[in-house]
C-alpha positions as semicolon CSV with decimal commas, in nm:
position;residue;x (nm);y (nm);z (nm)
1;X;-3,696;0,811;2,447
2;X;-3,249;0,685;2,331
3;X;-3,012;0,986;2,239
4;X;-2,947;0,923;1,813
5;X;-2,645;1,052;1,742
6;X;-2,523;1,032;1,402
7;X;-2,164;0,966;1,372
8;X;-1,786;0,827;1,182
9;X;-1,793;0,419;1,298
10;X;-1,522;0,271;1,254
11;X;-1,508;-0,114;1,331
12;X;-1,200;-0,346;1,331
13;X;-1,177;-0,746;1,212
14;X;-0,793;-0,935;1,276
15;X;-0,714;-1,134;1,019
16;X;-0,840;-1,461;1,164
17;X;-1,146;-1,371;1,235
18;X;-1,225;-1,207;0,941
19;X;-1,174;-1,558;0,839
20;X;-0,904;-1,385;0,528
21;X;-0,798;-1,600;0,266
22;X;-0,571;-1,464;0,023
23;X;-0,614;-1,548;-0,397
24;X;-0,331;-1,481;-0,630
25;X;-0,562;-1,479;-0,944
26;X;-0,444;-1,490;-1,311
27;X;-0,581;-1,202;-1,525
28;X;-0,504;-1,282;-1,904
29;X;-0,336;-1,483;-2,075
30;X;-0,004;-1,327;-2,018
31;X;-0,078;-1,462;-1,704
32;X;-0,080;-1,089;-1,528
33;X;-0,166;-1,176;-1,147
34;X;-0,381;-0,983;-0,870
35;X;-0,343;-1,113;-0,555
36;X;-0,748;-1,044;-0,388
37;X;-0,850;-1,057;0,036
38;X;-1,211;-1,175;0,083
39;X;-1,397;-1,234;0,401
40;X;-1,599;-1,099;0,677
41;X;-1,565;-0,718;0,644
42;X;-1,877;-0,660;0,950
43;X;-2,019;-0,840;1,161
44;X;-2,377;-0,819;1,251
45;X;-2,678;-0,905;1,544
46;X;-2,349;-0,935;1,792
47;X;-2,198;-0,627;2,024
48;X;-1,886;-0,617;1,906
49;X;-1,536;-0,462;2,075
50;X;-1,672;-0,077;1,995
51;X;-1,974;-0,202;2,245
52;X;-2,215;-0,108;1,918
53;X;-2,419;-0,389;1,748
54;X;-2,497;-0,326;1,391
55;X;-2,867;-0,524;1,321
56;X;-2,861;-0,814;1,020
57;X;-3,130;-0,607;0,879
58;X;-2,886;-0,266;0,863
59;X;-2,581;-0,425;0,725
60;X;-2,853;-0,571;0,455
61;X;-2,903;-0,317;0,330
62;X;-2,565;-0,100;0,357
63;X;-2,460;-0,412;0,168
64;X;-2,716;-0,373;-0,083
65;X;-2,663;-0,022;-0,168
66;X;-2,232;-0,033;-0,208
67;X;-2,339;-0,259;-0,442
68;X;-2,550;-0,067;-0,641
69;X;-2,273;0,159;-0,702
70;X;-2,049;-0,080;-0,757
71;X;-2,240;-0,239;-1,051
72;X;-2,335;0,125;-1,139
73;X;-1,964;0,225;-1,174
74;X;-1,857;0,344;-0,930
75;X;-1,539;0,235;-0,772
76;X;-1,503;0,190;-0,417
77;X;-1,152;0,292;-0,307
78;X;-1,006;0,173;0,050
79;X;-0,715;0,234;0,218
80;X;-0,469;0,139;0,391
81;X;-0,473;0,212;0,874
82;X;-0,827;0,416;0,836
83;X;-0,810;0,780;0,895
84;X;-1,029;0,949;1,110
85;X;-1,287;1,080;0,876
86;X;-1,506;0,953;0,575
87;X;-1,261;1,103;0,323
88;X;-1,074;0,885;0,102
89;X;-0,721;1,024;0,031
90;X;-0,604;0,884;-0,301
91;X;-0,241;0,871;-0,162
92;X;-0,274;0,607;0,047
93;X;-0,516;0,358;-0,194
94;X;-0,438;0,022;-0,190
95;X;-0,727;-0,182;-0,328
96;X;-1,074;-0,115;-0,438
97;X;-1,408;-0,336;-0,301
98;X;-1,549;-0,608;-0,532
99;X;-1,831;-0,677;-0,412
100;X;-1,992;-0,730;-0,067
101;X;-2,211;-0,995;-0,011
102;X;-2,473;-1,164;0,279
103;X;-2,381;-1,523;0,455
104;X;-2,587;-1,500;0,782
105;X;-2,534;-1,222;0,986
106;X;-2,217;-1,161;0,839
107;X;-2,120;-0,809;0,558
108;X;-1,856;-1,055;0,347
109;X;-1,674;-0,869;0,040
110;X;-1,357;-0,930;-0,171
111;X;-1,113;-0,629;-0,266
112;X;-0,873;-0,612;-0,494
113;X;-0,503;-0,547;-0,441
114;X;-0,397;-0,218;-0,718
115;X;-0,034;-0,168;-0,812
116;X;-0,022;0,133;-0,646
117;X;0,222;0,261;-0,417
118;X;0,031;0,079;-0,070
119;X;-0,082;-0,142;-0,241
120;X;0,217;-0,258;-0,354
121;X;0,347;-0,252;0,025
122;X;0,072;-0,478;0,111
123;X;0,071;-0,700;-0,174
124;X;0,467;-0,737;-0,020
125;X;0,330;-0,784;0,369
126;X;0,113;-1,048;0,252
127;X;0,318;-1,207;0,016
128;X;0,593;-1,237;0,325
129;X;0,363;-1,405;0,593
130;X;0,187;-1,057;0,743
131;X;-0,154;-1,122;0,879
132;X;-0,390;-0,813;0,800
133;X;-0,710;-0,729;0,909
134;X;-0,932;-0,512;0,747
135;X;-1,228;-0,212;0,937
136;X;-1,511;-0,119;0,743
137;X;-1,539;0,276;0,722
138;X;-1,902;0,469;0,713
139;X;-2,148;0,659;0,977
140;X;-2,520;0,579;1,159
141;X;-2,707;0,692;1,423
142;X;-2,587;0,548;1,804
143;X;-2,898;0,500;2,016
144;X;-2,576;0,603;2,351
145;X;-2,808;0,357;2,581
146;X;-2,729;-0,008;2,426
147;X;-2,516;0,096;2,101
148;X;-2,746;-0,024;1,859
149;X;-2,652;0,129;1,524
150;X;-2,953;0,213;1,273
151;X;-2,898;0,472;0,929
152;X;-2,571;0,238;0,857
153;X;-2,374;0,362;0,543
154;X;-2,068;0,206;0,391
155;X;-1,837;0,461;0,250
156;X;-1,559;0,180;0,253
157;X;-1,288;-0,101;0,357
158;X;-1,002;-0,018;0,437
159;X;-0,681;-0,302;0,517
160;X;-0,478;-0,222;0,886
161;X;-0,289;-0,367;1,076
162;X;-0,407;-0,637;1,376
163;X;-0,602;-0,428;1,570
164;X;-0,464;-0,504;1,936
165;X;-0,111;-0,335;1,784
166;X;-0,094;0,011;1,859
167;X;0,076;0,131;1,589
168;X;-0,059;-0,007;1,240
169;X;0,143;-0,211;1,010
170;X;0,133;-0,042;0,697
171;X;0,150;0,343;0,870
172;X;0,475;0,252;1,084
173;X;0,596;0,095;0,712
174;X;0,491;0,369;0,528
175;X;0,628;0,639;0,826
176;X;0,967;0,506;0,854
177;X;1,078;0,430;0,472
178;X;1,031;0,808;0,480
179;X;1,342;0,868;0,745
180;X;1,579;0,579;0,583
181;X;1,877;0,649;0,387
182;X;1,745;0,458;0,072
183;X;1,371;0,506;0,222
184;X;1,212;0,775;-0,052
185;X;1,423;0,618;-0,379
186;X;1,235;0,305;-0,264
187;X;0,861;0,499;-0,250
188;X;0,967;0,689;-0,518
189;X;1,023;0,326;-0,745
190;X;0,726;0,199;-0,646
191;X;0,560;0,500;-0,824
192;X;0,741;0,460;-1,076
193;X;0,676;0,040;-1,129
194;X;0,306;0,161;-1,174
195;X;0,456;0,186;-1,579
196;X;0,739;-0,018;-1,568
197;X;0,636;-0,356;-1,656
198;X;0,964;-0,502;-1,632
199;X;1,025;-0,809;-1,445
200;X;1,356;-0,754;-1,326
201;X;1,259;-0,378;-1,216
202;X;0,993;-0,586;-1,034
203;X;1,151;-0,840;-0,890
204;X;1,431;-0,602;-0,758
205;X;1,156;-0,321;-0,573
206;X;1,001;-0,638;-0,455
207;X;1,322;-0,770;-0,320
208;X;1,393;-0,424;-0,103
209;X;1,034;-0,418;0,055
210;X;1,081;-0,747;0,178
211;X;1,403;-0,626;0,285
212;X;1,239;-0,315;0,436
213;X;0,997;-0,478;0,599
214;X;1,208;-0,745;0,792
215;X;1,408;-0,457;0,920
216;X;1,158;-0,277;1,057
217;X;1,090;-0,631;1,208
218;X;0,697;-0,582;1,158
219;X;0,626;-0,922;1,082
């Protein structure tokens, strides 16, 4: 009999492979805009780079469960870069999942970038042309003989650098920022900007974040 091993599961998709679309949507009459990413969040029915296969019915059930949580009022938050466990670290939250749906064998989704420090960095990178991918984070049983996943649950979907990159852009930016001369000040300013809607302040912070990204040569 095949052995089943329940474990945390993370599956990466590049910006291009996930068919990511970035949208800027007007949220109110005042012209406030929010940035969204949508595309494939997890692929079904094929063996992926981790040698695992997610049966389509497993993804369908996991997507249905996640949508039910959202419809019942739960906030499904995601992080920049993916941690090693299933815990959500609030200091690294950059977005929230709005919804997921099935399209063919794949689980598609839409997420909203939040005005958190990490969300501000993600928004600046996307607006600067950086291609960020997604990484589903969940758990399930894995058949160690054929890699088939069962009892799959999606915890969240994180934003990550291209999986082929050895160092995730968001993580590198965060760590490098803390070591730069004005990095910690920018990070704290980004925290404060959540309460300050002054247009001049927002422009200054955006310009500083773009300068930081260019200095790190991560574009």
